[in-house]
N, C-alpha and C positions, 0 to 999 in steps of 0.2 A: 494403387487403389487407396483412397482416403477412407478410413474407418471411423473417424471422429463424428460424434453426433452433432457437434456445433461447428459453425464456421469460425475460423480464427482470423482476426484482423491484424495486419502488420502495424506495429507502432514503433516509434523510436523516441522514448520519453525518459528522462532521468528520474530516478527514484532513490530514496534513502530507505534501506532495509534494516530493521532491528529485530534481533532474536529476542522473543519475549522472555525466554529463560535466562538470557544474559543481556539486560537492557543497556549495558555499557558497550556492547558490541554492535556498532553500527557500520554498515557498508554502503558505499555508493554503487548503484547499478543502473541498468537500462532495461526498461520494459520492451521486449522484442515483439510480443503479440498478446492479444487478449481474446477471450471468448466470453460467453455469458456466465460461465462458472469457473473460469480459470485464467491464468496468465503465465507467460514465460518471461523470466527475468534473467539477464546476463550479469554475472557477478565475477569478481576476481578470485574468490575462494568458495569452497564447497560449504554446503549447509546440510545439517543432518536431516534425514527423512523424518517425517511426522513432526518436525519442529514448527511451533507456532511463531509466526512472524507478523510484524507490523510494517506496512509500506506507506511512506509519507510522500505525498505529492504537494504541489503548490497549494491546492485548495481542497485536499481530500486525505483521509486516512483509511487504509484498507487493511483488514486482518485476514490472514489466511494460514493454510497448512502446507508445508512442503510435501509434495507427493512424488517428486522426481528430481534427481540431481545427477548430471552427467558432464564429463569434460566437454568443452566447446571452445575451439580456437584460442587456446592458452588460458582460458578461464573456465567458468561453469555455467551451464544452462539449468535454471531452477524452474521446475514446474510447480505452480501454486494452485491449490484448490481454494477459491475465495469463500470466506465465511461471513464477514460483516464489512460494511463500508459507511463512512461518514463523508458526505460531499457538501459543497457549499459552505465551507467553514468560514470564509471571509464574510459572507452574508450573515451567518449565525453570530459572529463576533459583533457585527454592526447592530443587530437586533438586541443582543445582550446589553450592549453599551447604552442603547436608547432606553431599554427597560430599566436599567439601573439608574440612569439619569432621571427618568420620570418618577422613580420611586424614592429619590433622595428626600429626606425630611426637610420641610421648610421651617426656617427659624421664625419663631413668633416673637414679635417685639412689643 
């Protein structure tokens, strides 16, 4: 019997995970599933409970907190409570570039 309040959607997407307390510690992982408030990531090593982490995707950055960590098929399944997200970063970079280009001072001769 499923007791979860939200449906989980299966995903198989690579992600780079960074512990915010140790920004030099980055790990490659795979997002296994997502819901409206969380996700499960498969990593090679354990992550401390309540650790704040950053997850980098191609065009998004998501911040979250580790709420679960358990052994899983030779690695670890990490449960993440999602806190903040930035999506559409490629588009944001284009807008920023256009804004800066339009604001460049014009030389007066």
